[in-house]
C-alpha positions in Angstrom: -34.2 39.2 -44.8 -33.7 38.7 -41.1 -35.6 35.5 -41.3 -33.5 34.3 -44.1 -30.3 35.1 -42.2 -31.3 32.9 -39.3 -32.3 30.1 -41.6 -28.9 30.3 -43.3 -27.1 30.1 -40.0 -29.3 27.2 -38.9 -28.5 25.3 -42.2 -24.8 26.1 -41.7 -24.9 24.5 -38.2 -26.6 21.5 -39.5 -24.0 21.1 -42.2 -21.1 21.7 -40.0 -22.2 19.6 -37.1 -21.5 16.2 -38.6 -17.9 17.2 -39.4 -17.4 18.7 -35.9 -19.0 15.6 -34.3 -16.6 13.3 -36.2 -13.6 15.4 -35.1 -14.8 15.2 -31.5 -15.2 11.4 -31.8 -11.7 11.1 -33.1 -10.3 13.2 -30.2 -12.2 11.3 -27.6 -11.2 7.9 -29.1 -7.6 9.0 -28.9 -8.1 10.1 -25.3 -9.6 6.8 -24.4 -6.6 5.0 -26.0 -4.1 7.1 -24.0 -6.0 6.5 -20.8 -6.3 2.7 -21.3 -2.6 2.5 -22.3 -1.8 4.5 -19.2 -3.7 2.2 -16.9 -2.0 -0.9 -18.5 1.4 0.6 -18.1 0.6 1.6 -14.5 -0.4 -2.0 -13.7 2.9 -3.2 -15.2 4.7 -0.7 -13.0 6.1 1.3 -16.0 5.2 4.5 -14.3 7.3 6.9 -16.5 5.5 5.6 -19.7 2.2 5.7 -17.8 2.8 9.4 -17.0 3.3 10.2 -20.7 0.0 8.6 -21.5 -1.8 10.5 -18.7 -0.2 13.7 -19.9 -1.8 13.2 -23.3 -5.2 12.8 -21.7 -4.8 15.9 -19.6 -4.0 18.0 -22.6 -7.6 17.7 -23.6 -9.2 17.0 -20.2 -7.1 19.0 -17.7 -9.6 18.6 -14.9 -10.2 14.9 -15.2 -9.9 13.7 -11.6 -9.3 10.0 -12.3 -6.4 10.8 -14.6 -4.9 13.2 -12.1 -5.1 10.6 -9.4 -3.4 8.0 -11.5 -0.7 10.4 -12.6 -0.2 11.4 -9.0 0.1 7.8 -7.9 2.6 7.2 -10.7 4.7 10.1 -9.4 4.4 8.7 -5.9 5.6 5.2 -7.0 8.6 6.9 -8.7 9.4 8.6 -5.3 8.7 12.0 -6.9 6.6 13.2 -4.0 6.4 16.8 -4.9 4.9 16.2 -8.3 2.5 13.7 -6.7 1.5 16.3 -4.2 0.9 18.8 -7.0 -1.5 16.4 -8.7 -3.4 15.5 -5.5 -3.7 19.2 -4.7 -5.2 19.8 -8.1 -7.7 17.0 -7.6 -8.9 18.5 -4.3 -9.1 22.0 -5.9 -11.4 20.5 -8.6 -13.5 18.5 -6.1 -12.9 18.8 -2.3 -14.9 15.7 -1.6 -12.7 13.2 -3.4 -11.7 10.6 -0.7 -8.9 9.2 -2.8 -7.4 12.6 -3.1 -7.2 13.1 0.6 -6.0 9.5 1.1 -3.2 9.7 -1.5 -2.2 13.2 -0.4 -1.9 12.0 3.2 0.5 9.3 2.2 2.5 11.7 0.1 2.7 14.3 2.9 4.0 11.5 5.2 6.8 10.8 2.8 7.6 14.5 2.7 7.8 14.4 6.6 4.6 16.5 7.0 3.1 14.3 9.6 0.6 16.9 10.8 -0.6 17.4 7.2 -0.9 13.7 6.7 -3.1 13.3 9.8 -5.3 16.2 8.7 -5.9 14.7 5.3 -6.5 11.1 6.5 -8.9 12.4 9.2 -10.8 14.3 6.6 -11.0 11.3 4.4 -12.4 9.2 7.3 -15.1 11.8 7.9 -16.1 11.6 4.3 -16.1 7.8 4.3 -16.2 6.4 7.9 -16.5 2.8 6.9 -13.6 2.6 4.5 -11.1 0.2 6.1 -8.3 1.3 3.9 -8.4 4.8 5.5 -8.1 3.3 9.0 -5.2 1.1 7.8 -3.4 4.2 6.5 -4.0 6.2 9.7 -2.8 3.2 11.7 0.3 3.2 9.6 0.8 6.9 10.1 0.4 6.5 13.9 2.9 3.6 13.9 5.4 5.7 12.0 5.6 8.1 14.9 5.7 5.2 17.4 2.2 5.7 18.7 1.4 2.0 18.7 -1.6 2.3 21.0 -3.3 4.8 18.7 -2.3 2.7 15.8 -4.0 -0.3 17.3 -7.2 1.7 17.8 -7.3 2.1 14.0 -6.6 -1.6 13.4 -9.3 -2.6 15.9 -11.7 -0.3 14.1 -10.9 -2.2 10.9 -11.6 -5.5 12.5 -14.9 -4.2 13.8 -15.8 -3.3 10.3 -14.4 -6.4 8.7 -13.5 -9.3 11.0 -11.7 -11.1 8.1 -9.3 -8.4 7.3 -6.0 -10.3 7.8 -3.6 -7.4 7.4 -5.3 -5.6 10.4 -4.5 -8.6 12.6 -0.9 -8.8 11.4 -0.4 -5.1 11.9 -2.0 -5.0 15.3 0.0 -8.1 16.3 3.2 -6.5 15.2 2.4 -3.4 17.3 1.6 -5.5 20.3 4.9 -7.3 20.0 6.7 -3.9 20.1 4.6 -3.0 23.2 5.8 -6.4 24.7 2.2 -7.6 24.8 3.3 -11.0 23.6 0.1 -12.9 24.4 -1.9 -10.3 22.6 0.4 -10.4 19.6 0.2 -14.2 19.5 -3.6 -14.0 19.7 -3.7 -11.7 16.7 -1.3 -13.8 14.6 -3.3 -16.9 15.5 -6.5 -15.1 14.3 -4.8 -14.4 11.0 -3.6 -18.0 10.7 -7.1 -19.2 11.3 -8.3 -17.1 8.4 -5.4 -18.2 6.2 -3.5 -21.3 7.4 -0.9 -20.8 4.7 0.0 -17.2 5.6 3.7 -17.3 6.0 3.9 -13.8 7.4 1.6 -14.7 10.2 3.5 -17.9 10.9 6.8 -16.2 10.9 5.6 -13.3 13.1 4.0 -15.6 15.6 7.3 -17.6 15.7 9.2 -14.3 16.2 6.9 -13.3 19.1 7.3 -16.7 20.7 11.1 -16.2 20.6 10.6 -12.9 22.4 8.4 -14.6 24.9 11.1 -17.3 25.4 9.0 -20.2 24.0 11.7 -21.4 21.5 10.4 -24.8 20.8 6.9 -23.5 19.9 8.6 -20.8 17.8 10.5 -23.4 15.8 7.2 -25.3 15.0 5.8 -22.1 13.5 8.9 -21.3 11.6 9.2 -24.9 10.2 5.7 -24.5 8.9 6.5 -21.2 7.2 9.6 -22.8 5.5 7.5 -25.8 4.4 5.3 -23.3 2.6 8.2 -21.2 1.2 11.7 -22.6 1.3 13.2 -19.2 0.4 11.6 -17.2 3.2 14.7 -15.4 4.6 13.2 -14.1 7.8 12.0 -17.5 8.9 15.5 -19.0 8.5 17.0 -16.2 10.5 14.4 -16.4 13.2 14.7 -20.2 13.4 18.4 -19.8 13.7 18.0 -17.5 16.6 15.6 -19.9 18.3 18.0 -22.8 17.8 20.8 -20.8 19.2 18.8 -20.0 22.3 18.3 -23.8 22.7 22.1 -24.3 22.4 21.7 -26.0 19.0 24.7 -24.0 17.6 25.1 -26.3 14.6 21.4 -26.0 13.6 21.5 -22.2 14.2 24.6 -21.8 12.0 23.0 -23.8 9.2 19.9 -21.6 9.2 21.9 -18.4 9.5 24.1 -19.5 6.6 21.1 -20.1 4.4 19.5 -16.7 5.4 22.8 -15.0 4.7 22.9 -16.4 1.2 19.4 -15.1 0.8 20.9 -11.6 1.7 19.9 -11.3 5.3 22.4 -8.8 6.8 21.4 -9.8 10.4 21.9 -13.5 9.7 25.3 -12.8 8.1 26.4 -10.9 11.2 25.2 -13.8 13.5 26.9 -16.4 11.3 30.2 -14.4 11.3 30.0 -13.9 15.1 29.1 -17.4 16.2 29.9 -19.8 13.5 33.4 -19.0 12.3 
């Protein structure tokens, strides 16, 4: 009798398993659909709809780290930093070695004015992945946000040591050097970026801006002309070129550039135009 009982249970499991398996397949197919839709919506910057899809995934898989990271990033992009923080906290409770969890939580804490917490998280992320240039970029940004440009540049220098073709590191380090009035150093970094990408209008504009700060107005105009040849709607280049022309006593040319920049919604150019050209 006992043997028969176990045989009956075994047969029941065999009979029930195909139906259960089919149900599970349906559930997981639906989960995949919600996840894929969420990713597509995220890429198209429809973050609210993406969150709805990720919510549907998390009903069945509440500890899925990738979905929690994506939902957290969606909240972050909607400026809902507290909900973003909650998701990144959950990720790190599930797995305390997820680099992306620390990285995203660091950025979120920075937006919540928790600079100490931001540093703690990004430092932990770097310890976990010491060759990840994105982590140094973020720490460089955090240092710059508290006006510690020397520390910030240490991070950008580390990036360049890891990847000498990382253009953004040259741009960011050059920008910091300009703020530190190391104009030659800034120009050198912007030139390195331009050598890597001769059509980089940010590098051309920034080098022109630094040359203005250095007092080399003619050289600045050459860079700004090149930037505007590449993008005729580049507001900052018009404004900066106007400033350079004004310093060279070309008031007419300056006013023309400021007027164009003002039409492109540059507040600074509008103020310069109203002050000097009317």
